KOLLO-941679 format. One record per residue (C-alpha): residue number from 1; residue in three letters; chain; x, y, z. Coordinates in Angstrom, 1 decimal. Each point is the difference from the previous one (the first is absolute). Last residue first. Layout:
N
TORMAR   n res chain     c1     c2     c3
TORMAR NUM ALA     A      X      Y      Z
...
END
This chain:
430
TORMAR   n res chain     c1     c2     c3
TORMAR 430 UNK     A   -8.9  -16.1   60.6
TORMAR 429 UNK     A   -0.7    1.1    3.6
TORMAR 428 UNK     A    0.2    3.7    0.3
TORMAR 427 UNK     A    0.5    0.9    3.9
TORMAR 426 UNK     A    0.7    2.8    1.4
TORMAR 425 UNK     A   -1.0    2.7   -2.5
TORMAR 424 UNK     A   -1.3    2.3    3.0
TORMAR 423 UNK     A    3.1    2.2    0.3
TORMAR 422 UNK     A    0.1   -0.2   -3.7
TORMAR 421 UNK     A   -2.8    2.4   -1.1
TORMAR 420 UNK     A    1.4    2.7    2.7
TORMAR 419 UNK     A    3.2    0.5   -1.3
TORMAR 418 UNK     A    3.1   -1.1    1.6
TORMAR 417 UNK     A    1.5    1.8    3.1
TORMAR 416 UNK     A    3.7    1.4    0.8
TORMAR 415 UNK     A    0.2    1.7    3.1
TORMAR 414 UNK     A    3.5    1.5    1.4
TORMAR 413 UNK     A    0.7    1.4    3.7
TORMAR 412 UNK     A   -1.6   -2.3    2.5
TORMAR 411 UNK     A   -0.1   -3.3   -2.5
TORMAR 410 UNK     A   -2.6   -0.6   -2.4
TORMAR 409 UNK     A    0.4   -2.7   -2.9
TORMAR 408 UNK     A   -4.0   -1.1   -1.7
TORMAR 407 UNK     A   -1.9   -3.0   -1.1
TORMAR 406 UNK     A   -2.8    1.2    3.0
TORMAR 405 UNK     A   -2.4    2.6   -0.2
TORMAR 404 UNK     A    1.0    2.6    2.7
TORMAR 403 UNK     A   -0.2   -1.7    3.0
TORMAR 402 UNK     A    1.8   -3.2   -0.9
TORMAR 401 UNK     A    3.1    2.3   -1.3
TORMAR 400 UNK     A   -0.7    1.4    4.2
TORMAR 399 UNK     A   -0.1   -2.9    1.6
TORMAR 398 UNK     A    3.6   -0.5   -2.2
TORMAR 397 UNK     A    1.2    2.9    0.9
TORMAR 396 UNK     A   -0.9   -1.3    4.6
TORMAR 395 UNK     A    1.7   -2.8   -1.6
TORMAR 394 UNK     A    3.4    2.1   -0.9
TORMAR 393 UNK     A    0.0    2.0    3.0
TORMAR 392 UNK     A   -0.6   -3.3    2.6
TORMAR 391 UNK     A    3.1   -1.5   -1.8
TORMAR 390 UNK     A    1.7    3.3    0.7
TORMAR 389 UNK     A   -0.6    0.4    3.7
TORMAR 388 UNK     A    0.9   -4.5   -0.1
TORMAR 387 UNK     A    3.5    0.6   -1.4
TORMAR 386 UNK     A    0.4    3.4    2.3
TORMAR 385 UNK     A   -0.5    3.0   -1.4
TORMAR 384 UNK     A    2.2    3.3   -0.1
TORMAR 383 UNK     A   -0.6    0.5   -4.2
TORMAR 382 UNK     A   -0.3   -2.8   -1.6
TORMAR 381 UNK     A   -2.9   -0.2   -2.8
TORMAR 380 UNK     A   -2.5   -1.6   -0.2
TORMAR 379 UNK     A   -2.5   -2.2   -3.1
TORMAR 378 UNK     A   -3.6   -0.7   -0.1
TORMAR 377 UNK     A   -0.8   -2.2   -3.2
TORMAR 376 UNK     A   -3.4   -1.1   -1.1
TORMAR 375 UNK     A    0.0   -2.9   -2.9
TORMAR 374 UNK     A   -2.4   -0.5   -2.5
TORMAR 373 UNK     A   -1.3   -3.5   -1.5
TORMAR 372 UNK     A   -0.5   -2.2   -3.3
TORMAR 371 UNK     A   -1.0   -3.4   -0.3
TORMAR 370 UNK     A    0.3   -2.9   -2.3
TORMAR 369 UNK     A   -2.2   -2.6    0.3
TORMAR 368 UNK     A   -0.2   -4.1    1.3
TORMAR 367 UNK     A    3.0   -0.6    1.7
TORMAR 366 UNK     A    1.3    2.6    0.2
TORMAR 365 UNK     A    1.5    2.9   -2.4
TORMAR 364 UNK     A    1.5    3.5    0.9
TORMAR 363 UNK     A   -1.1    2.9   -2.8
TORMAR 362 UNK     A    2.3    3.2    0.7
TORMAR 361 UNK     A   -0.9    3.2   -0.9
TORMAR 360 UNK     A   -0.6    1.3    3.3
TORMAR 359 UNK     A    3.2   -2.0    1.5
TORMAR 358 UNK     A    2.0    2.5   -2.4
TORMAR 357 UNK     A   -1.3    2.9    1.0
TORMAR 356 UNK     A    0.8   -0.7    3.3
TORMAR 355 UNK     A    3.3   -0.8   -0.4
TORMAR 354 UNK     A    0.2    3.0   -2.3
TORMAR 353 UNK     A   -1.5    2.1    3.7
TORMAR 352 UNK     A    2.7   -2.2    2.2
TORMAR 351 UNK     A    3.4    1.0   -2.3
TORMAR 350 UNK     A   -1.5    3.6    0.0
TORMAR 349 UNK     A   -0.8    0.0    3.6
TORMAR 348 UNK     A    3.8   -0.9    0.8
TORMAR 347 UNK     A    1.4    1.8   -2.2
TORMAR 346 UNK     A   -2.0    3.2    1.4
TORMAR 345 UNK     A    0.6   -1.5    3.4
TORMAR 344 UNK     A    4.4    0.5    0.6
TORMAR 343 UNK     A    1.9   -3.4   -1.2
TORMAR 342 UNK     A    2.4   -1.3    2.2
TORMAR 341 UNK     A   -2.1   -2.7    1.6
TORMAR 340 UNK     A   -3.6   -1.2   -0.7
TORMAR 339 UNK     A   -1.7   -2.4    2.1
TORMAR 338 UNK     A   -3.0   -2.2   -1.8
TORMAR 337 UNK     A   -2.8   -1.5    1.9
TORMAR 336 UNK     A   -3.2   -2.1   -1.4
TORMAR 335 UNK     A   -3.2   -0.4    1.2
TORMAR 334 UNK     A   -2.6   -3.3   -1.2
TORMAR 333 UNK     A    0.0   -1.7    2.6
TORMAR 332 UNK     A    3.3    1.6    2.2
TORMAR 331 UNK     A    3.0    1.6   -0.8
TORMAR 330 UNK     A    1.1   -2.0   -2.6
TORMAR 329 UNK     A    3.3    1.4   -0.5
TORMAR 328 UNK     A    2.7    2.8   -1.7
TORMAR 327 UNK     A    3.5    1.0    0.5
TORMAR 326 UNK     A    1.4    1.8   -2.6
TORMAR 325 UNK     A    2.0   -0.4   -3.6
TORMAR 324 UNK     A   -2.1   -2.7   -1.1
TORMAR 323 UNK     A   -3.2    2.5    0.4
TORMAR 322 UNK     A   -1.8   -0.8   -3.7
TORMAR 321 UNK     A    0.9   -3.8    0.0
TORMAR 320 UNK     A   -0.7   -1.0    3.6
TORMAR 319 UNK     A   -3.1    2.3   -0.5
TORMAR 318 UNK     A   -1.1   -1.9   -3.0
TORMAR 317 UNK     A    0.3   -3.4    1.1
TORMAR 316 UNK     A   -1.5    1.1    3.1
TORMAR 315 UNK     A   -3.3    0.7   -2.6
TORMAR 314 UNK     A    0.3   -2.9   -1.5
TORMAR 313 UNK     A   -0.3   -2.2    4.0
TORMAR 312 UNK     A   -2.4    2.3    1.3
TORMAR 311 UNK     A   -2.8   -0.5   -3.2
TORMAR 310 UNK     A    0.9   -3.6    0.0
TORMAR 309 UNK     A   -1.0    0.0    4.1
TORMAR 308 UNK     A   -2.9    2.0   -1.1
TORMAR 307 UNK     A   -1.4   -2.2   -2.3
TORMAR 306 UNK     A    0.6   -2.3    1.7
TORMAR 305 UNK     A   -2.1    1.3    3.1
TORMAR 304 UNK     A   -2.9    0.1   -1.8
TORMAR 303 UNK     A   -1.9    1.9   -3.8
TORMAR 302 UNK     A   -1.9    2.3    1.4
TORMAR 301 UNK     A    0.2    0.1    4.2
TORMAR 300 UNK     A    4.2   -0.6   -0.3
TORMAR 299 UNK     A    0.5    3.2   -2.8
TORMAR 298 UNK     A   -3.1    2.3    1.6
TORMAR 297 UNK     A    2.6   -0.9    3.1
TORMAR 296 UNK     A    2.4    1.5   -2.1
TORMAR 295 UNK     A   -1.6    3.2   -0.3
TORMAR 294 UNK     A    2.7    2.4   -0.7
TORMAR 293 UNK     A    4.1   -2.6    0.3
TORMAR 292 UNK     A    1.9    2.7    2.8
TORMAR 291 UNK     A    3.4    1.5   -0.5
TORMAR 290 UNK     A    1.5    1.3    2.8
TORMAR 289 UNK     A    3.1    2.3   -0.7
TORMAR 288 UNK     A    3.2    0.8    2.2
TORMAR 287 UNK     A    2.2    2.9   -0.7
TORMAR 286 UNK     A    3.7    0.4    1.4
TORMAR 285 UNK     A    2.4    3.0   -1.4
TORMAR 284 UNK     A    2.9    0.6    1.6
TORMAR 283 UNK     A    1.0    1.6    3.4
TORMAR 282 UNK     A    2.7   -2.3    0.8
TORMAR 281 UNK     A   -0.6   -1.1    3.0
TORMAR 280 UNK     A   -3.9    0.0   -0.9
TORMAR 279 UNK     A    0.3   -1.9   -3.3
TORMAR 278 UNK     A    2.5   -2.8    2.1
TORMAR 277 UNK     A   -2.4   -0.1    2.6
TORMAR 276 UNK     A   -2.8   -0.5   -2.4
TORMAR 275 UNK     A    1.9   -2.3   -2.3
TORMAR 274 UNK     A    0.5   -2.3    2.9
TORMAR 273 UNK     A   -2.7   -0.2    1.7
TORMAR 272 UNK     A   -2.0   -0.4   -3.8
TORMAR 271 UNK     A    1.9   -3.2   -0.5
TORMAR 270 UNK     A   -1.1   -1.7    3.4
TORMAR 269 UNK     A   -3.6    1.6   -0.5
TORMAR 268 UNK     A    0.2   -1.8   -3.2
TORMAR 267 UNK     A    0.9   -2.8    0.8
TORMAR 266 UNK     A   -2.4   -0.8    2.8
TORMAR 265 UNK     A   -2.4    1.3   -2.6
TORMAR 264 UNK     A    0.0   -2.8   -2.9
TORMAR 263 UNK     A    2.0    0.2   -2.5
TORMAR 262 UNK     A   -1.7   -0.2   -3.9
TORMAR 261 UNK     A   -0.3   -4.4   -0.3
TORMAR 260 UNK     A   -3.6    1.3   -0.4
TORMAR 259 UNK     A   -1.7   -2.8    1.6
TORMAR 258 UNK     A    2.3   -1.3    2.9
TORMAR 257 UNK     A    0.9    3.0    0.8
TORMAR 256 UNK     A    4.2    0.1   -0.5
TORMAR 255 UNK     A    2.1    0.4    3.3
TORMAR 254 UNK     A   -0.1   -2.9    1.8
TORMAR 253 UNK     A    0.7   -1.4   -3.9
TORMAR 252 UNK     A    3.2    2.1   -0.2
TORMAR 251 UNK     A    1.7   -1.2    2.8
TORMAR 250 UNK     A   -0.8   -3.4   -0.3
TORMAR 249 UNK     A    1.5    0.0   -3.0
TORMAR 248 UNK     A    2.8    2.3    0.8
TORMAR 247 UNK     A    0.8   -3.2    3.0
TORMAR 246 UNK     A    0.1   -2.3   -3.2
TORMAR 245 UNK     A    2.5    1.8   -1.9
TORMAR 244 UNK     A    2.0    0.5    2.8
TORMAR 243 UNK     A    0.1   -4.0    0.8
TORMAR 242 UNK     A    0.8   -0.2   -4.0
TORMAR 241 UNK     A    2.8    2.5    0.6
TORMAR 240 UNK     A    1.5   -2.3    2.4
TORMAR 239 UNK     A   -0.8   -3.4   -1.2
TORMAR 238 UNK     A    1.9    1.6   -3.4
TORMAR 237 UNK     A    3.2    1.1    1.9
TORMAR 236 UNK     A    0.1   -3.1    2.1
TORMAR 235 UNK     A   -0.2   -2.7   -3.6
TORMAR 234 UNK     A    2.5    1.8   -1.8
TORMAR 233 UNK     A    2.7   -0.1    2.7
TORMAR 232 UNK     A   -0.9   -3.7    1.0
TORMAR 231 UNK     A   -0.3   -0.9   -3.8
TORMAR 230 UNK     A    3.7    1.9   -0.6
TORMAR 229 UNK     A    1.5   -1.8    2.9
TORMAR 228 UNK     A    1.6    2.6    2.5
TORMAR 227 UNK     A    3.3    1.4    0.8
TORMAR 226 UNK     A   -0.8    1.8    2.0
TORMAR 225 UNK     A   -2.8   -0.3    3.0
TORMAR 224 UNK     A   -3.3    0.7   -0.8
TORMAR 223 UNK     A   -2.6    2.1    2.4
TORMAR 222 UNK     A   -3.7    0.9   -0.4
TORMAR 221 UNK     A   -2.4    2.7    1.0
TORMAR 220 UNK     A    2.3    2.0    1.1
TORMAR 219 UNK     A   -1.4    2.3    3.2
TORMAR 218 UNK     A    2.9   -0.1    2.8
TORMAR 217 UNK     A   -1.5   -3.0    1.7
TORMAR 216 UNK     A    0.9   -2.0   -3.6
TORMAR 215 UNK     A    3.6    1.3   -0.2
TORMAR 214 UNK     A    0.8   -1.1    2.6
TORMAR 213 UNK     A   -1.4   -3.3    0.7
TORMAR 212 UNK     A    2.2   -0.5   -3.1
TORMAR 211 UNK     A    2.6    1.0    1.4
TORMAR 210 UNK     A   -0.2   -1.8    3.0
TORMAR 209 UNK     A    1.7   -3.0   -1.5
TORMAR 208 UNK     A    3.2    2.1   -0.8
TORMAR 207 UNK     A    1.6   -2.0   -2.7
TORMAR 206 UNK     A    0.4    3.4   -1.8
TORMAR 205 UNK     A   -0.5   -0.5   -4.0
TORMAR 204 UNK     A   -2.8    3.2    0.1
TORMAR 203 UNK     A   -3.2    1.4   -1.2
TORMAR 202 UNK     A   -3.6    1.3    1.0
TORMAR 201 UNK     A   -2.9    0.0   -2.5
TORMAR 200 UNK     A   -2.6    3.0    0.9
TORMAR 199 UNK     A   -3.5    0.4   -1.4
TORMAR 198 UNK     A   -1.8    3.7   -0.3
TORMAR 197 UNK     A   -3.6   -0.5    1.1
TORMAR 196 UNK     A   -0.5   -3.1    2.5
TORMAR 195 UNK     A    3.3    1.8    1.7
TORMAR 194 UNK     A   -0.5    2.7    0.6
TORMAR 193 UNK     A    0.8    3.6   -1.0
TORMAR 192 UNK     A    1.1    2.3    2.2
TORMAR 191 UNK     A    2.2   -1.1    2.6
TORMAR 190 UNK     A    0.7   -2.5   -1.5
TORMAR 189 UNK     A    1.9    1.3   -2.6
TORMAR 188 UNK     A    2.7    0.9    2.8
TORMAR 187 UNK     A   -0.4   -2.7    1.5
TORMAR 186 UNK     A    0.9   -2.4   -2.6
TORMAR 185 UNK     A    2.9    2.0   -1.1
TORMAR 184 UNK     A    0.9   -0.4    3.5
TORMAR 183 UNK     A    0.3   -3.7   -0.7
TORMAR 182 UNK     A    2.5    0.4   -3.4
TORMAR 181 UNK     A    1.9    1.7    1.6
TORMAR 180 UNK     A    1.1    3.7   -0.4
TORMAR 179 UNK     A    3.0    2.1   -0.8
TORMAR 178 UNK     A    1.1   -2.9   -1.7
TORMAR 177 UNK     A   -1.3   -3.4   -0.7
TORMAR 176 UNK     A   -0.4   -3.1    1.6
TORMAR 175 UNK     A   -3.4   -1.6    0.3
TORMAR 174 UNK     A   -0.8   -0.5   -3.8
TORMAR 173 UNK     A   -3.7    1.8   -1.1
TORMAR 172 UNK     A   -2.1   -0.7   -2.5
TORMAR 171 UNK     A   -3.2    2.7   -0.5
TORMAR 170 UNK     A   -3.1   -0.1   -1.8
TORMAR 169 UNK     A   -2.6    2.2   -1.1
TORMAR 168 UNK     A    2.4    3.0   -1.4
TORMAR 167 UNK     A   -2.2    2.5   -1.9
TORMAR 166 UNK     A    0.2    2.1    2.6
TORMAR 165 UNK     A    3.1    1.0   -0.6
TORMAR 164 UNK     A    1.7    3.0    1.8
TORMAR 163 UNK     A   -0.8   -1.3    3.9
TORMAR 162 UNK     A    0.5   -3.9   -1.1
TORMAR 161 UNK     A    3.8    1.5   -2.1
TORMAR 160 UNK     A    0.8    2.1    3.1
TORMAR 159 UNK     A   -0.3   -3.3    2.3
TORMAR 158 UNK     A    2.2   -2.0   -2.2
TORMAR 157 UNK     A    3.0    2.9    0.0
TORMAR 156 UNK     A   -0.6   -0.2    3.9
TORMAR 155 UNK     A   -0.3   -3.8   -0.3
TORMAR 154 UNK     A    3.8   -0.8   -2.2
TORMAR 153 UNK     A    0.6   -0.7   -3.2
TORMAR 152 UNK     A   -3.5    1.3   -2.1
TORMAR 151 UNK     A   -0.8   -2.2   -2.9
TORMAR 150 UNK     A   -3.7    0.4   -2.7
TORMAR 149 UNK     A   -2.0   -2.6   -0.9
TORMAR 148 UNK     A   -2.7   -0.3   -2.5
TORMAR 147 UNK     A   -1.3   -3.5    0.5
TORMAR 146 UNK     A    0.0   -2.4   -2.7
TORMAR 145 UNK     A    0.3   -3.5    1.7
TORMAR 144 UNK     A    2.8   -0.3   -1.9
TORMAR 143 UNK     A    1.0    3.2    0.6
TORMAR 142 UNK     A   -0.6   -0.8    3.8
TORMAR 141 UNK     A    2.9   -2.9   -0.3
TORMAR 140 UNK     A    2.6    2.6   -2.1
TORMAR 139 UNK     A   -0.1    2.2    2.7
TORMAR 138 UNK     A    0.5   -2.7    2.7
TORMAR 137 UNK     A    3.6   -0.6   -1.5
TORMAR 136 UNK     A    0.6    3.3   -1.1
TORMAR 135 UNK     A   -1.0    1.1    3.7
TORMAR 134 UNK     A    2.7   -2.4    1.4
TORMAR 133 UNK     A    2.7    0.8   -2.4
TORMAR 132 UNK     A   -0.8    3.7    1.0
TORMAR 131 UNK     A    0.2   -0.7    3.1
TORMAR 130 UNK     A   -1.0    3.2    2.5
TORMAR 129 UNK     A   -3.6   -1.5   -0.1
TORMAR 128 UNK     A   -3.6    1.7   -0.4
TORMAR 127 UNK     A   -2.0   -1.5   -2.9
TORMAR 126 UNK     A   -2.9    2.3   -0.2
TORMAR 125 UNK     A   -2.4   -2.0   -2.2
TORMAR 124 UNK     A   -2.5    2.0   -2.4
TORMAR 123 UNK     A   -3.8   -1.7   -0.5
TORMAR 122 UNK     A   -1.7   -0.2   -3.4
TORMAR 121 UNK     A    1.6   -2.2   -1.4
TORMAR 120 UNK     A   -0.6   -1.7    2.6
TORMAR 119 UNK     A   -4.1   -0.2   -0.6
TORMAR 118 UNK     A    0.7   -2.7   -2.8
TORMAR 117 UNK     A    2.7   -2.2    1.8
TORMAR 116 UNK     A   -2.5   -0.1    2.3
TORMAR 115 UNK     A   -3.0   -1.4   -2.5
TORMAR 114 UNK     A    2.3   -2.1   -1.2
TORMAR 113 UNK     A    0.6   -1.6    2.7
TORMAR 112 UNK     A   -3.5   -0.3    1.0
TORMAR 111 UNK     A   -0.8   -1.9   -3.9
TORMAR 110 UNK     A    3.3   -2.2    0.8
TORMAR 109 UNK     A   -1.6   -1.5    3.6
TORMAR 108 UNK     A   -3.5    0.1   -1.5
TORMAR 107 UNK     A    1.3   -2.0   -3.0
TORMAR 106 UNK     A    1.8   -2.6    2.7
TORMAR 105 UNK     A   -3.4   -0.1    1.8
TORMAR 104 UNK     A   -1.6   -1.8   -3.1
TORMAR 103 UNK     A    2.5   -2.6    0.7
TORMAR 102 UNK     A    3.9   -1.5   -0.4
TORMAR 101 UNK     A    1.2    2.6   -2.4
TORMAR 100 UNK     A    3.2    0.7    1.4
TORMAR  99 UNK     A    1.2    3.3    1.1
TORMAR  98 UNK     A    3.3    2.0   -1.2
TORMAR  97 UNK     A    1.5    3.0    0.1
TORMAR  96 UNK     A    1.1    3.5   -1.0
TORMAR  95 UNK     A    1.8   -1.8   -2.6
TORMAR  94 UNK     A    3.5    2.1   -0.7
TORMAR  93 UNK     A    2.2   -2.7   -1.4
TORMAR  92 UNK     A    1.2   -1.0    3.1
TORMAR  91 UNK     A   -3.7   -0.6    2.0
TORMAR  90 UNK     A   -0.1   -2.2   -3.1
TORMAR  89 UNK     A    2.6   -2.5    0.4
TORMAR  88 UNK     A   -0.4   -0.1    3.8
TORMAR  87 UNK     A   -3.2   -1.6   -0.7
TORMAR  86 UNK     A    1.3   -2.0   -2.6
TORMAR  85 UNK     A    2.3   -1.4    2.5
TORMAR  84 UNK     A   -2.1   -0.8    3.6
TORMAR  83 UNK     A   -2.5   -1.2   -2.5
TORMAR  82 UNK     A   -3.2    1.1   -1.6
TORMAR  81 UNK     A   -3.3   -1.3   -1.1
TORMAR  80 UNK     A   -3.1    0.7   -2.0
TORMAR  79 UNK     A    1.2    3.7   -0.5
TORMAR  78 UNK     A   -1.5    3.3   -0.3
TORMAR  77 UNK     A    3.1    2.2    0.5
TORMAR  76 UNK     A    0.1    4.1    0.7
TORMAR  75 UNK     A    1.3    2.8   -2.3
TORMAR  74 UNK     A    0.6    3.4    0.1
TORMAR  73 UNK     A   -0.3    0.4   -3.8
TORMAR  72 UNK     A    3.5    1.9   -0.4
TORMAR  71 UNK     A   -0.3   -1.4   -4.3
TORMAR  70 UNK     A    3.5   -1.9    0.5
TORMAR  69 UNK     A   -2.2   -1.6    3.1
TORMAR  68 UNK     A   -3.0   -1.2   -1.9
TORMAR  67 UNK     A    1.9   -1.1   -3.3
TORMAR  66 UNK     A    2.4   -2.1    3.4
TORMAR  65 UNK     A   -3.1   -1.2    1.5
TORMAR  64 UNK     A   -1.5   -1.6   -2.9
TORMAR  63 UNK     A    2.8   -2.2   -0.6
TORMAR  62 UNK     A   -1.3   -2.1    2.6
TORMAR  61 UNK     A    1.1   -3.3   -1.7
TORMAR  60 UNK     A   -2.7   -0.6   -2.2
TORMAR  59 UNK     A   -0.3    2.9   -1.5
TORMAR  58 UNK     A   -2.6   -0.3   -2.6
TORMAR  57 UNK     A   -2.3   -2.4    1.8
TORMAR  56 UNK     A    1.1    1.8    3.1
TORMAR  55 UNK     A    1.5   -1.0    3.3
TORMAR  54 UNK     A    0.4    2.8    2.5
TORMAR  53 UNK     A   -3.3    1.4    0.1
TORMAR  52 UNK     A    0.3    4.0    0.4
TORMAR  51 UNK     A   -1.9    2.1    2.0
TORMAR  50 UNK     A    1.1    2.7   -1.3
TORMAR  49 UNK     A    0.4    4.4    1.4
TORMAR  48 UNK     A    0.1    3.5   -1.3
TORMAR  47 UNK     A   -1.2   -0.5   -3.3
TORMAR  46 UNK     A   -0.3    2.1   -2.4
TORMAR  45 UNK     A   -1.6   -0.7   -3.3
TORMAR  44 UNK     A    0.4   -0.3   -3.4
TORMAR  43 UNK     A    3.4   -2.8   -0.7
TORMAR  42 UNK     A   -0.9   -1.5    3.2
TORMAR  41 UNK     A   -3.2   -1.1   -1.2
TORMAR  40 UNK     A    2.2   -1.4   -3.1
TORMAR  39 UNK     A    2.5   -1.6    1.8
TORMAR  38 UNK     A   -2.2   -1.8    2.7
TORMAR  37 UNK     A   -2.0   -1.6   -3.0
TORMAR  36 UNK     A    3.5   -1.2   -1.3
TORMAR  35 UNK     A    0.6   -1.6    4.2
TORMAR  34 UNK     A   -2.9   -1.4   -0.4
TORMAR  33 UNK     A   -3.6   -0.3    2.2
TORMAR  32 UNK     A   -0.4    3.8   -0.1
TORMAR  31 UNK     A   -2.2    2.0    2.5
TORMAR  30 UNK     A   -0.6    3.1   -0.1
TORMAR  29 UNK     A   -0.8    2.6    3.4
TORMAR  28 UNK     A   -1.0    3.5    1.4
TORMAR  27 UNK     A    0.1    0.8    3.7
TORMAR  26 UNK     A   -1.2   -0.6    3.2
TORMAR  25 UNK     A    0.1   -3.6   -0.2
TORMAR  24 UNK     A   -2.6   -2.5    2.3
TORMAR  23 UNK     A   -3.4   -0.9   -1.8
TORMAR  22 UNK     A    1.5    0.4   -4.0
TORMAR  21 UNK     A    3.3   -1.1    1.4
TORMAR  20 UNK     A   -1.8   -3.2    1.5
TORMAR  19 UNK     A   -2.1   -1.2   -2.6
TORMAR  18 UNK     A    3.1    1.2   -2.2
TORMAR  17 UNK     A    1.6   -2.4    1.9
TORMAR  16 UNK     A   -2.0   -2.8   -0.1
TORMAR  15 UNK     A   -0.6   -0.2   -3.7
TORMAR  14 UNK     A    3.6    0.4   -1.0
TORMAR  13 UNK     A    0.6   -2.9    1.9
TORMAR  12 UNK     A   -2.7   -2.1   -2.1
TORMAR  11 UNK     A    2.0    1.4   -3.4
TORMAR  10 UNK     A    2.9   -1.1    1.6
TORMAR   9 UNK     A    2.9    2.0   -2.3
TORMAR   8 UNK     A    0.5    2.7    2.9
TORMAR   7 UNK     A    1.4    3.2   -0.3
TORMAR   6 UNK     A   -1.7    3.4    2.2
TORMAR   5 UNK     A    0.4    3.1   -1.5
TORMAR   4 UNK     A   -0.5    2.8    2.9
TORMAR   3 UNK     A   -0.7    3.5   -1.1
TORMAR   2 UNK     A    1.4    3.4   -0.1
TORMAR   1 UNK     A   -2.2    2.2   -1.4
END
């Protein structure tokens, strides 16, 4: 696993940046105080980025920067002072950026930037420009920021690349291109992909003062005049990606159940409607399962709502892991719902029966007790039902499972049950 390397010789500053990193950083990190210590860590670890103090006891003139860049490690310089000549020297060497160590906020800024660079490793950028020279120049800057880069020489080629490669997460496009210009390309993309999920940055060397407005009005997230300076290019892209991440985070929070962090009913119905329409169109399998904790009221009444919440949280983690390939959500209270697409009913029932058995044999820690419980599960398979009708069938199957003694999986076609003696062992205090 790649990590962040922080190089800082001041003990006091080490404490500050360690505190910030532990609270804010999205990956693991190591701290070194000298060039020698940093090189020892590099010899036995993989680092995607280094935050490096420019002046170290054994490297007072910035020698650490050359060592890091020679190892192919993207580097951000941390320094208490930086004049224009030194800044340009660092950027010419290939340093990603520099941050002045002015106060505690500087370290928040550095860690925030490190998080974005870490995120970039999983983002593919499509660069659309008919100039090979400009593509090469921009590609170098993008790869410094650890983006994966693909190229297109005109708008049509770019449009096809986006359709064929869903991993592309950012488009940078020139205006003047043969066959389809940048603005027409953006118009076509925005028919299916909005600016809050697919960012686009426009480029042009034109002196037309209206071009920036044209790009933004037609769906670009930002616009840059070429030639640009290194720092402006970098920060326009990083700010755009940061905004997209923030929108995604807000959207994800709105789609999550606060307690269990599983998806909520709203998200489930959005996804289920798509899968339901696809299954009906393709005449493929689709099954819905409703899972309910047996005697959950008894857990709350006897052991308190804190114990009930602890059970829900732990079960949700198991659901998320067991059904990671499918859409799973908290349906309400102690009830959960899973939609299985592209597998038949027999396979669905086998998966759910295996999960039911696992839950029945698991002991769960609460505040001061270890408890066991069982699940009843109802399953419905798609025939000519509406989505609401399919869920209603699953609910009826769940009701039948409860009526027949709980701790079992029931569908209209197949029925798995457990021996009667187990169905009553709902709570097993340690």
